[in-house]
C-alpha positions as CSV (number, residue, x, y, z in Angstrom):
1,M,17.0,-17.7,65.9
2,R,18.7,-14.5,64.5
3,K,20.4,-16.6,61.8
4,S,17.1,-18.2,60.8
5,S,15.5,-14.7,60.6
6,Q,18.3,-13.4,58.4
7,T,18.0,-16.4,56.1
8,I,14.3,-15.8,55.7
9,F,14.9,-12.1,55.1
10,Y,17.4,-12.8,52.3
11,I,15.1,-15.3,50.6
12,I,12.2,-12.8,50.6
13,F,14.6,-10.1,49.4
14,F,15.8,-12.3,46.6
15,L,12.3,-13.2,45.5
16,V,11.0,-9.6,45.6
17,T,14.1,-8.4,43.6
18,L,13.6,-11.1,41.0
19,F,9.9,-10.1,40.6
20,I,10.6,-6.4,40.4
21,Y,13.6,-6.5,38.2
22,Q,12.5,-9.0,35.7
23,P,13.9,-7.9,32.3
24,T,11.3,-6.4,30.0
25,L,11.4,-7.4,26.3
26,A,12.0,-4.6,23.8
27,Q,9.0,-4.1,21.7
28,T,9.3,-4.0,18.0
29,I,7.0,-2.6,15.3
30,Y,6.4,-5.0,12.4
31,I,5.4,-3.3,9.1
32,E,2.5,-5.1,7.3
33,V,2.4,-3.3,4.0
34,D,4.7,-1.9,1.4
35,D,5.3,1.9,1.1
36,L,3.7,2.8,4.4
37,L,4.2,6.5,5.0
38,V,6.3,7.7,7.9
39,R,5.4,11.1,9.3
40,S,7.0,13.5,11.7
41,G,4.1,13.3,14.2
42,P,1.1,11.2,15.1
43,G,-1.3,12.3,12.4
44,T,-1.8,12.7,8.7
45,S,-1.3,16.5,9.0
46,Y,2.4,16.0,9.9
47,D,5.2,16.1,7.3
48,L,6.2,13.0,5.3
49,I,9.7,11.9,6.2
50,G,9.9,8.6,4.4
51,H,8.5,5.2,3.7
52,V,8.8,1.7,5.2
53,N,8.0,-1.7,3.7
54,E,6.3,-5.0,4.5
55,G,8.4,-7.2,6.7
56,E,10.7,-4.5,8.1
57,T,10.9,-4.0,11.8
58,Y,11.7,-0.9,13.9
59,P,12.1,-0.3,17.6
60,L,8.9,1.1,19.3
61,T,9.7,4.4,21.1
62,D,6.2,5.7,21.8
63,E,2.4,5.4,21.1
64,D,-0.3,8.0,20.6
65,G,-3.8,6.9,19.7
66,D,-3.7,5.0,16.4
67,W,0.0,5.8,15.8
68,F,3.3,4.1,16.7
69,A,6.5,6.1,17.1
70,I,9.5,4.2,15.7
71,S,13.2,4.8,15.5
72,Y,13.7,5.6,11.8
73,E,16.9,6.8,10.2
74,N,18.3,8.4,13.3
75,Q,15.1,10.2,14.1
76,I,11.6,9.5,15.5
77,G,9.0,8.7,12.8
78,W,5.3,7.9,13.2
79,V,3.4,5.2,11.4
80,S,-0.3,4.2,11.5
81,S,-1.2,1.2,13.6
82,E,-3.7,0.2,10.9
83,Y,-0.8,-1.2,8.9
84,A,1.7,-2.2,11.6
85,S,1.7,-4.3,14.7
86,K,3.6,-4.6,18.0
87,T,5.6,-7.7,18.8
88,D,8.3,-8.6,21.4
89,Q,11.7,-8.8,19.9
90,T,12.1,-12.5,20.8
91,D,8.8,-13.3,19.4
92,F,9.6,-11.6,16.1
93,E,13.0,-13.4,15.8
94,Q,11.3,-16.7,16.3
95,N,8.5,-15.9,13.8
96,K,11.2,-14.8,11.3
97,L,13.0,-18.1,11.7
98,E,9.7,-19.9,11.1
99,Q,8.9,-17.8,8.1
100,D,12.3,-18.4,6.5
101,A,11.8,-22.1,7.0
102,T,8.2,-22.5,5.9
103,D,7.4,-19.4,3.8
104,E,4.4,-20.1,1.6
105,D,3.5,-18.9,-1.9
106,I,0.7,-16.6,-0.9
107,S,-0.2,-16.0,-4.5
108,Q,-1.8,-19.4,-4.7
109,I,-4.9,-18.6,-2.6
110,D,-8.0,-20.1,-4.2
111,L,-11.6,-20.0,-3.2
112,S,-12.0,-23.6,-4.4
113,D,-10.0,-24.6,-1.3
114,P,-11.7,-22.7,1.5
115,E,-9.3,-23.9,4.2
116,F,-6.5,-21.3,4.4
117,I,-3.4,-20.8,6.6
118,I,-2.5,-17.2,7.4
119,P,0.9,-16.7,5.7
120,V,1.9,-13.3,7.2
121,E,3.0,-12.4,10.8
122,T,-0.2,-10.6,11.9
123,L,-3.5,-9.7,10.2
124,H,-6.4,-7.7,11.5
125,L,-9.8,-9.4,11.4
126,R,-12.3,-6.6,10.9
127,A,-16.1,-6.3,11.4
128,D,-16.7,-5.0,7.8
129,A,-14.8,-4.9,4.5
130,T,-13.1,-1.6,5.2
131,T,-10.0,-0.4,7.1
132,E,-12.3,2.0,9.0
133,S,-14.3,-0.8,10.7
134,D,-13.6,-2.3,14.2
135,I,-10.9,-4.9,14.7
136,H,-12.5,-8.1,16.0
137,D,-9.2,-10.0,16.4
138,V,-5.6,-10.2,15.4
139,L,-4.8,-13.3,13.4
140,T,-1.3,-14.7,13.4
141,K,0.9,-16.7,11.1
142,G,0.0,-20.3,10.9
143,E,-3.6,-19.8,12.1
144,Q,-6.2,-21.6,10.0
145,V,-9.3,-19.8,8.7
146,T,-12.2,-20.8,6.4
147,I,-12.8,-18.5,3.4
148,I,-16.6,-17.9,3.1
149,A,-16.6,-15.3,0.3
150,E,-14.7,-12.5,-1.5
151,E,-16.1,-9.0,-1.3
152,N,-14.6,-6.0,-3.0
153,Q,-10.9,-6.9,-2.4
154,W,-11.7,-8.4,1.1
155,L,-12.1,-12.0,2.2
156,L,-14.9,-12.9,4.6
157,V,-13.4,-15.7,6.8
158,E,-14.4,-17.8,9.7
159,T,-12.0,-18.7,12.6
160,H,-12.6,-21.2,15.4
161,D,-14.5,-18.6,17.4
162,N,-15.0,-15.6,15.2
163,E,-16.0,-14.3,11.8
164,G,-14.8,-11.2,9.9
165,Y,-12.9,-9.6,7.0
166,I,-9.2,-9.7,6.1
167,P,-7.7,-7.6,3.3
168,A,-7.2,-9.7,0.2
169,W,-4.7,-7.4,-1.4
170,L,-2.2,-8.0,1.4
171,L,-2.3,-11.7,0.5
172,N,-2.0,-11.1,-3.3
173,F,-5.4,-12.6,-3.8
174,N,-7.4,-11.4,-6.7
175,D,-9.8,-13.8,-8.4
176,D,-11.0,-11.3,-10.9
177,I,-7.6,-10.6,-12.3
178,K,-6.6,-14.2,-12.4
179,D,-9.8,-15.0,-14.3
180,K,-9.0,-12.4,-17.0
181,G,-5.7,-14.1,-17.8
182,P,-2.5,-13.2,-15.8
183,A,-0.4,-13.9,-18.9
184,S,-1.6,-10.7,-20.5
185,L,0.9,-8.7,-18.5
186,L,3.7,-11.2,-18.5
187,D,7.0,-9.6,-19.6
188,K,5.3,-6.4,-20.6
189,V,7.5,-3.3,-20.1
190,I,5.7,-0.6,-18.1
191,V,7.2,2.8,-17.3
192,I,5.5,4.7,-14.5
193,D,6.1,8.4,-14.1
194,P,5.2,9.7,-10.6
195,G,4.4,13.4,-11.5
196,H,6.5,16.3,-10.1
197,G,9.1,15.7,-7.4
198,G,11.8,17.7,-5.6
199,Y,11.1,21.4,-5.6
200,D,8.2,20.9,-8.0
201,V,5.6,19.9,-5.5
202,G,2.6,19.9,-7.9
203,A,-0.8,20.6,-6.5
204,I,-1.1,21.4,-2.7
205,S,-4.0,19.6,-1.1
206,I,-6.6,21.1,1.2
207,T,-4.6,19.6,4.2
208,D,-1.3,21.0,2.8
209,E,-0.1,17.7,1.4
210,Y,1.8,17.6,-1.9
211,E,0.8,16.0,-5.1
212,K,4.3,14.8,-5.7
213,D,4.1,12.6,-2.5
214,Y,0.7,11.1,-3.4
215,A,1.9,10.4,-7.0
216,L,5.0,8.6,-5.7
217,F,3.0,6.5,-3.3
218,T,0.5,5.4,-6.0
219,A,3.4,4.7,-8.4
220,K,5.2,2.5,-6.0
221,L,2.1,0.5,-5.0
222,L,1.2,0.1,-8.7
223,K,4.7,-1.1,-9.5
224,T,4.6,-3.8,-6.8
225,Q,1.3,-5.1,-8.0
226,L,2.2,-5.1,-11.7
227,E,5.4,-7.0,-10.9
228,R,3.2,-9.7,-9.2
229,E,1.5,-10.0,-12.5
230,G,4.8,-10.7,-14.3
231,A,5.4,-7.2,-15.8
232,N,8.8,-5.5,-15.9
233,V,8.2,-2.1,-14.3
234,Y,10.4,1.0,-14.2
235,L,9.8,4.3,-12.3
236,T,11.1,7.6,-13.7
237,R,11.8,8.5,-10.0
238,D,11.6,6.4,-6.8
239,A,12.4,9.3,-4.4
240,D,11.6,12.9,-3.9
241,T,13.8,14.1,-6.8
242,H,13.1,16.3,-9.8
243,F,13.6,15.3,-13.4
244,A,12.8,17.2,-16.6
245,L,9.6,16.2,-18.4
246,S,11.4,15.2,-21.6
247,A,13.7,12.9,-19.7
248,R,10.8,11.0,-18.2
249,A,9.3,10.2,-21.5
250,T,12.7,9.5,-23.0
251,L,13.2,6.7,-20.6
252,A,10.0,5.0,-22.0
253,N,11.4,5.5,-25.5
254,Y,14.8,4.0,-24.5
255,L,13.2,1.0,-22.9
256,V,10.7,0.6,-25.8
257,A,8.0,0.4,-23.2
258,D,4.7,-1.3,-24.0
259,V,3.0,1.4,-22.0
260,F,4.1,4.7,-20.4
261,L,1.8,6.0,-17.5
262,S,2.2,9.5,-15.9
263,I,0.6,9.6,-12.5
264,H,-1.0,12.8,-11.2
265,Y,-3.6,14.3,-8.9
266,N,-5.8,17.3,-9.7
267,S,-6.8,20.5,-7.9
268,E,-9.4,23.1,-8.4
269,P,-9.3,25.4,-5.3
270,Q,-11.9,27.8,-6.6
271,Y,-14.3,24.9,-7.0
272,P,-13.8,22.6,-3.9
273,Y,-16.6,20.2,-5.0
274,A,-14.8,19.1,-8.2
275,N,-14.0,15.4,-8.1
276,G,-13.3,12.4,-10.2
277,I,-10.8,10.9,-12.6
278,N,-9.6,12.1,-16.0
279,T,-7.6,10.1,-18.5
280,F,-5.6,11.9,-21.1
281,Y,-3.9,10.7,-24.3
282,R,-2.4,12.5,-27.3
283,N,-1.8,10.0,-30.2
284,P,-5.0,8.6,-31.7
285,R,-3.3,5.2,-31.6
286,D,-3.7,5.3,-27.8
287,R,-7.5,5.9,-27.6
288,Q,-8.2,2.2,-26.9
289,L,-5.5,2.1,-24.2
290,A,-7.1,5.2,-22.6
291,D,-10.6,3.8,-22.8
292,D,-9.6,0.5,-21.2
293,V,-7.6,2.0,-18.4
294,H,-10.2,4.7,-17.7
295,E,-13.0,2.1,-17.6
296,G,-10.9,-0.1,-15.2
297,L,-10.4,2.8,-12.9
298,L,-14.0,3.8,-12.8
299,D,-15.1,0.2,-12.2
300,A,-12.6,-0.3,-9.3
301,T,-13.0,3.0,-7.5
302,G,-16.5,4.2,-8.3
303,A,-15.1,7.6,-8.9
304,N,-16.9,10.4,-10.9
305,D,-16.3,10.0,-14.6
306,R,-14.5,13.1,-15.9
307,E,-14.0,11.4,-19.3
308,V,-11.2,10.4,-21.6
309,R,-9.7,13.5,-23.3
310,V,-7.1,14.5,-25.8
311,D,-4.3,16.9,-24.7
312,D,-0.8,18.0,-25.6
313,F,1.1,17.4,-22.4
314,Q,4.8,17.4,-22.9
315,V,5.4,13.9,-21.5
316,L,2.8,12.6,-24.0
317,R,4.3,14.6,-26.9
318,V,7.9,13.4,-26.3
319,S,6.9,9.8,-25.8
320,K,6.9,7.5,-28.8
321,Q,5.3,4.7,-26.9
322,P,1.6,4.1,-26.0
323,S,1.2,6.7,-23.3
324,L,-1.4,8.1,-20.9
325,L,-1.5,10.9,-18.3
326,L,-3.9,10.0,-15.4
327,E,-5.5,12.6,-13.1
328,L,-6.6,10.3,-10.3
329,G,-8.7,12.6,-8.1
330,F,-8.9,16.1,-6.6
331,L,-6.7,17.1,-3.7
332,S,-8.8,20.3,-3.4
333,N,-11.9,18.2,-2.5
334,E,-11.7,17.3,1.2
335,E,-13.8,14.1,0.9
336,E,-11.9,12.9,-2.1
337,E,-8.5,13.6,-0.5
338,Q,-9.5,11.4,2.5
339,K,-10.2,8.6,0.1
340,I,-6.9,9.1,-1.7
341,K,-5.0,8.9,1.6
342,S,-6.4,5.5,2.4
343,Y,-4.6,2.3,1.5
344,D,-7.9,0.7,0.5
345,Y,-8.6,3.3,-2.1
346,Q,-5.0,3.3,-3.4
347,N,-5.3,-0.4,-3.9
348,K,-8.5,0.1,-5.9
349,I,-6.7,2.6,-8.1
350,S,-3.9,0.1,-8.7
351,Q,-6.3,-2.7,-9.4
352,G,-8.3,-0.6,-11.8
353,I,-5.2,0.4,-13.8
354,I,-4.1,-3.3,-13.9
355,E,-7.5,-4.5,-15.1
356,G,-7.5,-1.8,-17.8
357,L,-4.0,-2.8,-19.0
358,Q,-5.0,-6.4,-19.0
359,S,-8.1,-5.7,-21.2
360,Y,-5.9,-3.6,-23.5
361,F,-3.2,-6.2,-24.0
362,T,-5.7,-9.1,-24.2
363,N,-7.7,-7.3,-27.0
364,Q,-4.7,-6.2,-29.0
């Protein structure tokens, strides 16, 4: 009887131990977009410490509201959960194998074929066509949806039990650009100059952010999207470094660039309601380029029109190639800075510039 009791005790002990000490899977953060900002804390007021890109994964160390803490370059960094998702390590490894084996050309999405398979690991299905709206569901790679319509860089889709919006830019979908002739940017050489850098921080925003960081983020996103259109794109800087103004324009001259774009953001602290976009050129030859890009920006963003103007900026003076300096919004305006911080608005800026360049090259 005692032996039987001991046997039962060991069986129960084994089962309880198995239940309690089941190994937990390490959770991983999967990055869903390129050039996602990494900050020192869970909020936009914290310092920028780097960038991460679509497809990269990082160990999850903590969570705080809408922010994930990741292990990033031997320190803790924070990324917005709007553009990243959690996954178990084993799940990610399996998904990665499937992606390597069956990766699809996501640039071929077409409204004429409404049945569409989600080609990325995870995608938020939202209530409205904005990153601020509620998340209805999380779609996963391989899931089939039906495209109902396109709306301002978003796709309205229907799943088996839900309906909502997914961001078209993450899928490289843009009917408007394709209709205008993607060949217009094919093999064009574009040099993008993210203004300032290093000790030259540029304008300081109302939330103590630096113009140099915004300019670099915009330039990197624009580079990625221009390359999808077949352009050959070069940055005068791709990190927080400082270069002389003359050297930036000289790069465009050396590469015989088809277009040189210097990216900036404005500030007017004494007039915090100032807002909108300026486009500057110097050589009369570049007036058509300025008009086309400026119109593209206004159409895409809906920003206040601060006009196309002539000015003698050094980067425009040194450049021998078609050149513009773009002031893409006011960091001293609280409402406009919040727009500039959003990926949705940054995407509109990029698409506006691209549409302007396409009009320029098409009409040449």
